[in-house]
Structures are given as C-alpha cells and as structure tokens.
TORVEXNU-918924 format. One record per residue (C-alpha): chain; x, y, z; residue in one letter. Coordinates in nm, 4 decimals, decimal comma. Layout:
BEGIN
<"A" <X Y Z> "A">
...
This chain:
BEGIN
<"A" <-0,9766 -1,2272 2,2258> "X">
<"A" <-1,0494 -1,1900 1,9003> "X">
<"A" <-0,8683 -1,4404 1,7449> "X">
<"A" <-0,5431 -1,4265 1,5809> "X">
<"A" <-0,5428 -1,4600 1,2189> "X">
<"A" <-0,1987 -1,6117 0,9755> "X">
<"A" <0,0833 -1,3693 1,0098> "X">
<"A" <0,2376 -1,3253 0,6857> "X">
<"A" <0,5678 -1,1034 0,7326> "X">
<"A" <0,7114 -0,8657 0,3761> "X">
<"A" <0,9087 -1,1116 0,1985> "X">
<"A" <1,1618 -0,7938 0,0480> "X">
<"A" <1,4014 -0,9026 -0,2023> "X">
<"A" <1,2246 -1,1886 -0,2489> "X">
<"A" <0,8432 -1,1164 -0,3193> "X">
<"A" <0,7366 -0,7810 -0,2078> "X">
<"A" <0,5765 -0,4584 -0,3812> "X">
<"A" <0,8992 -0,3564 -0,3530> "X">
<"A" <1,0657 -0,5809 -0,5970> "X">
<"A" <0,7747 -0,5266 -0,8733> "X">
<"A" <0,9133 -0,1974 -1,0454> "X">
<"A" <1,2567 -0,3063 -1,0370> "X">
<"A" <1,1755 -0,6211 -1,1964> "X">
<"A" <0,9318 -0,4224 -1,4533> "X">
<"A" <1,1749 -0,1753 -1,5453> "X">
<"A" <1,4369 -0,4670 -1,5978> "X">
<"A" <1,2242 -0,6050 -1,8914> "X">
<"A" <1,2831 -0,2477 -2,0849> "X">
<"A" <1,6625 -0,2972 -1,9940> "X">
<"A" <1,6867 0,0072 -1,6640> "X">
<"A" <1,9871 -0,0160 -1,5320> "X">
<"A" <1,9991 -0,0569 -1,2028> "X">
<"A" <1,7051 -0,2562 -1,2008> "X">
<"A" <1,7163 -0,5733 -1,0640> "X">
<"A" <1,4880 -0,8600 -1,1595> "X">
<"A" <1,3660 -1,0404 -0,8416> "X">
<"A" <1,0720 -1,1332 -0,9851> "X">
<"A" <1,2075 -1,2993 -1,2691> "X">
<"A" <1,0021 -1,1573 -1,5031> "X">
<"A" <1,2428 -1,1534 -1,7875> "X">
<"A" <1,2468 -1,5392 -1,7540> "X">
<"A" <0,8855 -1,6267 -1,8140> "X">
<"A" <0,6616 -1,5066 -2,1189> "X">
<"A" <0,6978 -1,1343 -2,0502> "X">
<"A" <1,0517 -1,1478 -2,2032> "X">
<"A" <1,0975 -0,9270 -2,5202> "X">
<"A" <0,8070 -0,6460 -2,4200> "X">
<"A" <0,9143 -0,2744 -2,4739> "X">
<"A" <0,6033 -0,1416 -2,2920> "X">
<"A" <0,5040 -0,2199 -1,9851> "X">
<"A" <0,1696 -0,1213 -1,7547> "X">
<"A" <0,1293 -0,1437 -1,3931> "X">
<"A" <-0,2202 -0,1189 -1,2473> "X">
<"A" <-0,2696 -0,0882 -0,8949> "X">
<"A" <-0,5941 -0,1803 -0,7395> "X">
<"A" <-0,5969 0,0183 -0,4002> "X">
<"A" <-0,7470 -0,2461 -0,1479> "X">
<"A" <-0,7739 -0,5420 -0,3651> "X">
<"A" <-0,5565 -0,8392 -0,1514> "X">
<"A" <-0,4663 -1,1329 -0,3092> "X">
<"A" <-0,6985 -1,3004 -0,0555> "X">
<"A" <-1,0355 -1,1264 -0,1334> "X">
<"A" <-0,9614 -1,2467 -0,5436> "X">
<"A" <-1,2413 -1,5360 -0,4836> "X">
<"A" <-1,4914 -1,3374 -0,3314> "X">
<"A" <-1,4052 -1,0867 -0,6725> "X">
<"A" <-1,3752 -1,3520 -0,9297> "X">
<"A" <-1,7226 -1,5286 -0,8247> "X">
<"A" <-1,9012 -1,1757 -1,0088> "X">
<"A" <-1,7224 -1,3610 -1,3036> "X">
<"A" <-1,5251 -1,1507 -1,5963> "X">
<"A" <-1,1464 -1,1041 -1,6043> "X">
<"A" <-1,0495 -1,1387 -1,2428> "X">
<"A" <-1,2857 -1,5152 -1,2681> "X">
<"A" <-1,0184 -1,6090 -1,5526> "X">
<"A" <-0,7591 -1,4748 -1,4067> "X">
<"A" <-0,8290 -1,7247 -1,0938> "X">
<"A" <-0,9083 -1,9950 -1,2900> "X">
<"A" <-0,5630 -1,9442 -1,4659> "X">
<"A" <-0,7678 -1,8729 -1,8569> "X">
<"A" <-0,6080 -1,5382 -1,8052> "X">
<"A" <-0,2485 -1,4362 -1,8115> "X">
<"A" <-0,0564 -1,5778 -1,4865> "X">
<"A" <-0,1137 -1,4993 -1,0409> "X">
<"A" <0,0852 -1,5138 -0,7564> "X">
<"A" <0,1055 -1,3651 -0,4528> "X">
<"A" <0,3234 -1,0767 -0,3443> "X">
<"A" <0,3725 -0,9002 0,0135> "X">
<"A" <0,2868 -0,5373 0,0795> "X">
<"A" <0,5781 -0,3793 0,3001> "X">
<"A" <0,4698 -0,3244 0,6464> "X">
<"A" <0,2703 -0,1184 0,7655> "X">
<"A" <0,0166 -0,2711 0,5309> "X">
<"A" <-0,1510 0,0633 0,4454> "X">
<"A" <-0,1855 0,2993 0,0843> "X">
<"A" <0,0647 0,5947 0,2112> "X">
<"A" <0,3146 0,3260 0,2819> "X">
<"A" <0,2788 0,1176 0,0036> "X">
<"A" <0,2551 0,3129 -0,2930> "X">
<"A" <0,5992 0,4788 -0,1628> "X">
<"A" <0,7142 0,1495 -0,1323> "X">
<"A" <0,6260 0,0789 -0,5376> "X">
<"A" <0,7363 0,4062 -0,6227> "X">
<"A" <1,0923 0,3753 -0,4797> "X">
<"A" <1,1620 0,0414 -0,4789> "X">
<"A" <1,2608 -0,0156 -0,1613> "X">
<"A" <1,1241 -0,1031 0,1883> "X">
<"A" <0,9297 0,1579 0,4159> "X">
<"A" <1,2260 0,1791 0,6571> "X">
<"A" <1,4176 0,3054 0,3779> "X">
<"A" <1,1885 0,5772 0,2478> "X">
<"A" <1,0644 0,6939 0,5965> "X">
<"A" <0,6881 0,7015 0,5058> "X">
<"A" <0,6016 0,4515 0,7605> "X">
<"A" <0,2765 0,5083 0,8654> "X">
<"A" <-0,0930 0,6773 0,7623> "X">
<"A" <0,0034 0,9062 1,0175> "X">
<"A" <0,3290 1,0086 1,1256> "X">
<"A" <0,5093 1,2515 1,4145> "X">
<"A" <0,6590 1,4936 1,2580> "X">
<"A" <0,9983 1,4913 1,4756> "X">
<"A" <1,0731 1,7959 1,6995> "X">
<"A" <0,6997 1,9023 1,6701> "X">
<"A" <0,3456 1,8049 1,7966> "X">
<"A" <0,2305 1,8195 1,4274> "X">
<"A" <0,0933 1,5124 1,3246> "X">
<"A" <0,1288 1,4525 0,9226> "X">
<"A" <-0,1628 1,2622 0,7409> "X">
<"A" <-0,0070 1,1472 0,4226> "X">
<"A" <-0,3268 1,1484 0,1909> "X">
<"A" <-0,3641 1,4714 0,2868> "X">
<"A" <-0,0302 1,6313 0,2514> "X">
<"A" <-0,0026 1,9727 0,1080> "X">
<"A" <0,3579 1,9738 0,0150> "X">
<"A" <0,4224 2,0820 0,3650> "X">
<"A" <0,7224 1,8721 0,4890> "X">
<"A" <0,8966 1,9367 0,1943> "X">
<"A" <0,8475 1,5741 -0,0087> "X">
<"A" <1,2151 1,5960 -0,1206> "X">
<"A" <1,3249 1,6631 0,2383> "X">
<"A" <1,0553 1,4023 0,3939> "X">
<"A" <1,1847 1,1480 0,1345> "X">
<"A" <1,4546 1,2193 -0,0108> "X">
<"A" <1,5317 0,8912 -0,2240> "X">
<"A" <1,5101 0,9039 -0,5992> "X">
<"A" <1,2422 0,6742 -0,7574> "X">
<"A" <1,2059 0,4335 -1,0251> "X">
<"A" <1,0198 0,6520 -1,2209> "X">
<"A" <1,3148 0,9080 -1,2713> "X">
<"A" <1,5443 0,6152 -1,3251> "X">
<"A" <1,3394 0,4739 -1,5907> "X">
<"A" <1,2933 0,8323 -1,7339> "X">
<"A" <1,7338 0,9068 -1,7112> "X">
<"A" <1,7294 0,6097 -1,9247> "X">
<"A" <1,4792 0,7295 -2,2106> "X">
<"A" <1,1608 0,5198 -2,1147> "X">
<"A" <0,8875 0,7579 -2,1316> "X">
<"A" <0,7234 0,7311 -1,7605> "X">
<"A" <0,3794 0,8447 -1,7074> "X">
<"A" <0,1361 0,7930 -1,4106> "X">
<"A" <-0,2824 0,7837 -1,4910> "X">
<"A" <-0,4273 0,8991 -1,1883> "X">
<"A" <-0,7114 1,0890 -0,9934> "X">
<"A" <-0,6696 1,4539 -1,0974> "X">
<"A" <-0,6964 1,5914 -0,7200> "X">
<"A" <-0,3875 1,3613 -0,6566> "X">
<"A" <-0,1677 1,5614 -0,9089> "X">
<"A" <0,1352 1,7484 -0,6913> "X">
<"A" <0,0313 1,6402 -0,3899> "X">
<"A" <0,2870 1,5359 -0,1170> "X">
<"A" <0,2622 1,1870 -0,1334> "X">
<"A" <0,2250 1,1587 -0,5105> "X">
<"A" <0,5573 1,3329 -0,5596> "X">
<"A" <0,7122 1,1214 -0,3003> "X">
<"A" <0,6076 0,8263 -0,4762> "X">
<"A" <0,6064 0,9078 -0,8445> "X">
<"A" <0,8311 1,2111 -0,9033> "X">
<"A" <0,9570 1,1816 -1,2624> "X">
<"A" <0,6562 1,0784 -1,4290> "X">
<"A" <0,4096 1,2922 -1,6381> "X">
<"A" <0,1131 1,2889 -1,4615> "X">
<"A" <-0,2479 1,2458 -1,6677> "X">
<"A" <-0,5435 1,2663 -1,4497> "X">
<"A" <-0,8425 1,0367 -1,4896> "X">
<"A" <-1,1082 0,9044 -1,3132> "X">
<"A" <-1,3433 0,6484 -1,3822> "X">
<"A" <-1,2329 0,3062 -1,5497> "X">
<"A" <-1,2733 0,4274 -1,9229> "X">
<"A" <-1,0481 0,7361 -1,8387> "X">
<"A" <-0,7975 0,5644 -1,6446> "X">
<"A" <-0,7930 0,2765 -1,9431> "X">
<"A" <-0,7550 0,5482 -2,2173> "X">
<"A" <-0,4563 0,7555 -1,9985> "X">
<"A" <-0,2703 0,4034 -1,9781> "X">
<"A" <-0,3325 0,3178 -2,3133> "X">
<"A" <-0,2593 0,6406 -2,4718> "X">
<"A" <0,0624 0,6484 -2,2081> "X">
<"A" <0,1705 0,2696 -2,3041> "X">
<"A" <0,1932 0,4289 -2,7096> "X">
<"A" <0,4575 0,6394 -2,6386> "X">
<"A" <0,8296 0,6704 -2,7379> "X">
<"A" <1,0300 0,3727 -2,8064> "X">
<"A" <1,0054 0,2432 -2,4596> "X">
<"A" <0,7579 0,3338 -2,1917> "X">
<"A" <0,6490 0,2437 -1,8909> "X">
<"A" <0,2842 0,3517 -1,7341> "X">
<"A" <0,1388 0,3335 -1,3485> "X">
<"A" <-0,2070 0,3582 -1,3402> "X">
<"A" <-0,4739 0,3970 -1,0129> "X">
<"A" <-0,8320 0,2851 -0,8653> "X">
<"A" <-0,9076 0,3807 -0,5230> "X">
<"A" <-1,2729 0,2335 -0,5602> "X">
<"A" <-1,2712 -0,0943 -0,3884> "X">
<"A" <-1,0789 0,0121 -0,0896> "X">
<"A" <-1,3277 0,3046 0,0104> "X">
<"A" <-1,6312 0,0968 -0,0698> "X">
<"A" <-1,4165 -0,1962 0,1421> "X">
<"A" <-1,3581 0,0218 0,4625> "X">
<"A" <-1,7378 0,2179 0,4351> "X">
<"A" <-1,9908 -0,0642 0,3149> "X">
<"A" <-1,7405 -0,4103 0,4480> "X">
<"A" <-1,6352 -0,7016 0,2261> "X">
<"A" <-1,8404 -0,8549 -0,0001> "X">
<"A" <-2,0970 -0,5688 0,0352> "X">
<"A" <-2,3208 -0,4934 -0,2662> "X">
<"A" <-2,0800 -0,1516 -0,3175> "X">
<"A" <-1,7635 -0,3510 -0,2822> "X">
<"A" <-1,9331 -0,6157 -0,5871> "X">
<"A" <-2,0306 -0,2551 -0,7483> "X">
<"A" <-1,6198 -0,1513 -0,7448> "X">
<"A" <-1,5022 -0,4970 -0,8017> "X">
<"A" <-1,7123 -0,5215 -1,1403> "X">
<"A" <-1,5488 -0,1432 -1,2128> "X">
<"A" <-1,1942 -0,3077 -1,2227> "X">
<"A" <-1,3251 -0,6331 -1,3764> "X">
<"A" <-1,4273 -0,3779 -1,6566> "X">
<"A" <-1,1018 -0,1894 -1,6470> "X">
<"A" <-0,8343 -0,5000 -1,6863> "X">
<"A" <-1,0710 -0,5859 -1,9613> "X">
<"A" <-1,0269 -0,2854 -2,1716> "X">
<"A" <-0,6624 -0,2509 -2,1042> "X">
<"A" <-0,6740 -0,6902 -2,1870> "X">
<"A" <-0,8457 -0,5975 -2,5560> "X">
<"A" <-0,6112 -0,5880 -2,8346> "X">
<"A" <-0,3052 -0,5428 -2,6632> "X">
<"A" <-0,0049 -0,5224 -2,8969> "X">
<"A" <0,2398 -0,8252 -2,8778> "X">
<"A" <0,5384 -0,5812 -2,7121> "X">
<"A" <0,3263 -0,4882 -2,4439> "X">
<"A" <0,3197 -0,6083 -2,0574> "X">
<"A" <0,0134 -0,5325 -1,7932> "X">
<"A" <0,0718 -0,6191 -1,4393> "X">
<"A" <-0,1869 -0,5564 -1,2101> "X">
<"A" <-0,0817 -0,5451 -0,8330> "X">
<"A" <-0,2562 -0,3800 -0,5005> "X">
<"A" <-0,1288 -0,2042 -0,1768> "X">
<"A" <-0,2916 -0,4563 0,0760> "X">
<"A" <-0,6005 -0,6363 0,1597> "X">
<"A" <-0,8404 -0,5708 0,4585> "X">
<"A" <-1,0634 -0,7400 0,6906> "X">
<"A" <-1,3967 -0,6991 0,7939> "X">
<"A" <-1,3768 -0,5637 1,1653> "X">
<"A" <-1,6677 -0,6217 1,3951> "X">
<"A" <-1,8077 -0,3742 1,6638> "X">
<"A" <-1,7290 -0,5601 2,0054> "X">
<"A" <-1,3144 -0,5591 1,8388> "X">
<"A" <-1,3037 -0,1567 1,8575> "X">
<"A" <-1,0846 -0,0485 2,1524> "X">
<"A" <-1,1819 0,3612 2,1776> "X">
<"A" <-0,8989 0,5761 2,3476> "X">
<"A" <-1,1725 0,7837 2,4701> "X">
<"A" <-1,2840 0,5517 2,6945> "X">
<"A" <-0,9464 0,4290 2,8581> "X">
<"A" <-0,7731 0,6933 3,0113> "X">
<"A" <-0,4947 0,4930 3,1548> "X">
<"A" <-0,3761 0,4538 2,7920> "X">
<"A" <-0,3072 0,8566 2,7191> "X">
<"A" <-0,0904 0,8967 3,0616> "X">
<"A" <0,2858 0,9628 2,9560> "X">
<"A" <0,1537 0,9878 2,6104> "X">
<"A" <0,2502 1,3195 2,4132> "X">
<"A" <0,1297 1,2100 2,0330> "X">
<"A" <-0,0565 0,9064 1,9099> "X">
<"A" <-0,0265 0,8749 1,5019> "X">
<"A" <-0,0393 0,5461 1,2767> "X">
<"A" <-0,3806 0,3933 1,2043> "X">
<"A" <-0,6039 0,1679 1,3503> "X">
<"A" <-0,4534 -0,1575 1,3121> "X">
<"A" <-0,0940 -0,0656 1,4070> "X">
<"A" <-0,0618 0,2505 1,6362> "X">
<"A" <0,2799 0,4630 1,7226> "X">
<"A" <0,2611 0,5894 2,0787> "X">
<"A" <0,4863 0,8705 2,1162> "X">
<"A" <0,5757 0,9268 2,4912> "X">
<"A" <0,6652 1,2008 2,7237> "X">
<"A" <1,0469 1,2123 2,8367> "X">
<"A" <1,1149 0,9026 3,0872> "X">
<"A" <0,7819 0,7019 3,0309> "X">
<"A" <0,8233 0,4271 2,7589> "X">
<"A" <0,8482 0,1762 2,9638> "X">
<"A" <0,5316 0,2445 3,1709> "X">
<"A" <0,3327 0,3152 2,8355> "X">
<"A" <0,4321 -0,0082 2,6883> "X">
<"A" <0,3272 -0,1465 3,0344> "X">
<"A" <-0,0021 -0,0500 3,0591> "X">
<"A" <-0,0596 -0,0598 2,6831> "X">
<"A" <0,0021 -0,4650 2,7169> "X">
<"A" <-0,1899 -0,4915 3,0140> "X">
<"A" <-0,5117 -0,3598 2,8605> "X">
<"A" <-0,4260 -0,4741 2,4850> "X">
<"A" <-0,2851 -0,7801 2,4964> "X">
<"A" <-0,5776 -1,0136 2,6029> "X">
<"A" <-0,7134 -0,8623 2,2528> "X">
<"A" <-0,4460 -0,9992 2,0418> "X">
<"A" <-0,2568 -0,6465 1,9550> "X">
<"A" <0,1240 -0,7100 2,0266> "X">
<"A" <0,3089 -0,3846 2,2190> "X">
<"A" <0,6638 -0,3565 2,1460> "X">
<"A" <0,8995 -0,0904 2,2026> "X">
<"A" <1,0441 0,0795 1,9262> "X">
<"A" <1,4069 -0,1255 1,9239> "X">
<"A" <1,1707 -0,4669 1,9098> "X">
<"A" <0,9493 -0,3464 1,6337> "X">
<"A" <1,2380 -0,2545 1,4355> "X">
<"A" <1,4498 -0,5282 1,5421> "X">
<"A" <1,1344 -0,7599 1,3586> "X">
<"A" <1,2595 -0,6659 1,0522> "X">
<"A" <0,9411 -0,5672 0,9077> "X">
<"A" <0,9858 -0,2158 0,8179> "X">
<"A" <1,3307 -0,3394 0,6558> "X">
<"A" <1,6286 -0,1683 0,7315> "X">
<"A" <1,5625 0,1585 0,9524> "X">
<"A" <1,8364 0,4302 0,9384> "X">
<"A" <1,8734 0,6606 1,2195> "X">
<"A" <1,7131 0,9426 1,0546> "X">
<"A" <1,3633 0,7515 0,9936> "X">
<"A" <1,3741 0,5770 1,4003> "X">
<"A" <1,1869 0,8847 1,5390> "X">
<"A" <0,8724 0,8722 1,2914> "X">
<"A" <0,8414 0,5305 1,4590> "X">
<"A" <0,6766 0,5631 1,8067> "X">
<"A" <0,8703 0,5110 2,1583> "X">
<"A" <0,5925 0,2317 2,2099> "X">
<"A" <0,4254 0,0423 1,8312> "X">
<"A" <0,0797 -0,1498 1,8975> "X">
<"A" <0,0176 -0,3820 1,5893> "X">
<"A" <-0,3232 -0,5791 1,6117> "X">
<"A" <-0,2934 -0,9242 1,4858> "X">
<"A" <-0,6649 -1,0386 1,5540> "X">
<"A" <-0,9306 -0,8459 1,4535> "X">
<"A" <-0,9011 -0,5708 1,6737> "X">
<"A" <-0,9086 -0,1889 1,6068> "X">
<"A" <-0,7496 0,0697 1,8239> "X">
<"A" <-0,9513 0,3992 1,7622> "X">
<"A" <-0,8106 0,7763 1,8376> "X">
<"A" <-1,0969 0,9706 1,8450> "X">
<"A" <-1,1866 1,2799 1,7626> "X">
<"A" <-0,7978 1,2868 1,6918> "X">
<"A" <-0,8890 1,0910 1,3943> "X">
<"A" <-0,6833 1,0052 1,0721> "X">
<"A" <-0,9813 1,0552 0,8922> "X">
<"A" <-1,3416 1,1470 0,9186> "X">
<"A" <-1,5422 0,8554 1,0705> "X">
<"A" <-1,2479 0,6480 1,0916> "X">
<"A" <-1,4422 0,4517 1,3998> "X">
<"A" <-1,7616 0,4045 1,1515> "X">
<"A" <-1,5555 0,1780 0,9505> "X">
<"A" <-1,6525 -0,1429 0,8447> "X">
<"A" <-1,3350 -0,2863 0,6925> "X">
<"A" <-0,9506 -0,2093 0,7915> "X">
<"A" <-0,6167 -0,2582 0,6737> "X">
<"A" <-0,2551 -0,1748 0,8142> "X">
<"A" <-0,1431 -0,4860 0,9880> "X">
<"A" <0,0589 -0,7822 0,9861> "X">
<"A" <-0,1937 -1,0663 0,9025> "X">
<"A" <-0,1814 -1,2504 0,5817> "X">
<"A" <-0,5409 -1,1176 0,4843> "X">
<"A" <-0,3786 -0,7603 0,5029> "X">
<"A" <-0,0573 -0,8358 0,3837> "X">
<"A" <-0,0573 -1,0684 0,0807> "X">
<"A" <-0,1334 -0,8766 -0,2786> "X">
<"A" <-0,1550 -1,0005 -0,5944> "X">
<"A" <0,0359 -0,9719 -0,9013> "X">
<"A" <-0,1583 -1,0434 -1,2132> "X">
<"A" <0,0680 -1,0776 -1,5550> "X">
<"A" <-0,0805 -1,0280 -1,8949> "X">
<"A" <0,0741 -0,9952 -2,2452> "X">
<"A" <-0,0534 -0,8896 -2,5684> "X">
<"A" <-0,0640 -1,1316 -2,8156> "X">
<"A" <-0,1441 -1,4137 -2,5716> "X">
C-alpha cells in the first residue's frame, strides 16, 4: 500500500482552471464571458488590461515550500500582497489538458484534449500533445473556439508570451489560437513581453508561461535546490510584473497542476507484468492516469487483471463508462469518448504506472516528481490576483 492521498475532484463552473479566462474577460466586458470567479465584484473591478501568468507545476499545496525562500510569493502567502485562493485544475491534472482547458474555458471532456498522450481513434497511433507538430489538424482535433478568439472579436488586443519553440505547435494552436505570439524564454523576457502586450490597445489581454518549476520538480524533486532555484525565477517574474503596474491593470497568477514526489518502491513497470498486457492494444495517458485500449471483447478481462494487480496499490481501475460517470472530465460528447481508454487506471496513492520503452517522454521512469491524478496535491492550483496601484 502506498497510502491514498486526499481526493479533490474538479470544480467546473465553481472554481476551476476553466473559469479563469471567462472571468478575466468579463472584467474587460467581453460578451458571453461569465464571471464565475466574481472578479468584477472585488478590487479588480474597472480594469481595462488583464494578464494571466501560468507557472507550470506550482500547485497550491506547494506554495508554503515556495514561500519559504521569501520574496513576492512569501508576501502573497502571508496576505500582504494581492489575494490568494485555491482553484482546481481539470482532469487529468497535466499540462496539455490544462492549457487547452484554460484557453477554451471548458472542461477537458468538451475540448477533447483529455490526456498527455492519446490514441488517435481508428489507428494504432499515439499522439503526444507536447510534441504535436500539427497532425492531426488542431482545428479538427480541438475545434472549439478559444477565449482568445472571442476577446479579439470584441476588439481586445490579445497576446501570448511563451517559449519560441512552442510557436505554431498543435497544442499552441488548440489552446491559444486567435492571439499574437511573442517569443520569450527568461523571466526578464517574459516580463518585458507581457508588459509590452498589456500596453497595446484600449483593452488588452495577455497570457504568459514559465515551465521551469515543473521541469525541475520532475527531474530533481520538490524542494530540491534546482526546484527552489526555479521558484526563485518565478518569484522574480512576479515582482517584475507587479512593479509599477498601472492602476487599470490586473495580473492573475495561476498554475496548471501541482505535483507529488514518488518513491522508487511505488513504481509499476509494465515490462515486468506481461499479465497486464494481455488483451491490450494501445496504452496512453501518463504515469498517474493510464488509458488502456483493448482488443475487441477483452475490456472486462483487462479491467479484472489490472484491478487484481494494482488495486492493492491505491489504483482505481474503471471502465470508460464508470470514469465518465465520475464527472471528472466534465460532459464528454460522443465524438471524444474513443480518446479515453476502454479501461482507465487512476493512481490515488503515490503509485505510477510506467510504460517503457514506449514511453510518453524520454526517461519518464527516471523522474522524481509526477502529476496527473485526482489528488489534492495534484489538482489544487492557486489564483493570485494583483492590481496596479494597490
């Protein structure tokens, strides 16, 4: 037994990642943008320019560790800078799912990017959303309008400030289409790009992204010197954005998911368990949430085998129908159902299910930190609100 962690189901329509952009654009008066988070009712009322900074991997429950180093995040946690509350990510709590959830303002089931990797229906192909070069066509794989497109149609100046290598990717097009793209890598470049974009037009909206906390948590672990150094860069970026912010401008800081450290004895390598491959056609998802696509007629036997082997390690093994009924994905239209496995394994302890050599990414089995599941440590994300002149 690895010890079950506290569950935290997504709060779509109440306080989730999907609610951030609609509420932010409601501040700017964009039609059809519900203010679910009540941003217009508080100290942000009347702003004409809004920035959303997403810090990859900086979950709400990691903030005490992050704040221990001092700086802007310590001021936020202490209640001396801006406001702070907890929201939830969508499910699975992983970057591509979260970025498209943020950009479209709808739960994952609706937009269809429901995993780190997915089986392209009707094929044996596995699509890795991080390495998505545009095939399949993003406009077909994720056809919903983005909130950036809605804002631009209402005359708002909309921009994305992110890594140059992400420009034009399938994931970027799915999550952020409709926005001008400003390449930036360092915290200084991100701050400069975001502030320049905020100054454009009569109303402006800009999204910025920094991946360093997530990558260092994955490879070195939470609280490691490398992780703390990455947190320091985030802290510096927040301070640069807040410094001298005009009174008509708001900055919202959030994350796409949290993270947990996984001990060596909580790793299940599928290479060592041929019984878990019987009747299986394709395995996708990621280490904390596995989608198992079976050969015709084998779903029941596969579910039983996975439950028998993994149920004692705090892994919840569900059929597709059972998983959809949890509501974790939000409503799933028929066209998106096949992207989910016939059997779905959700790790709610510290277990990870490693699929090597057909790995999601290189060295997935060597990581220290993981995310993707339904636990509070992975699902809870912060929403930090700052207003200029405050």
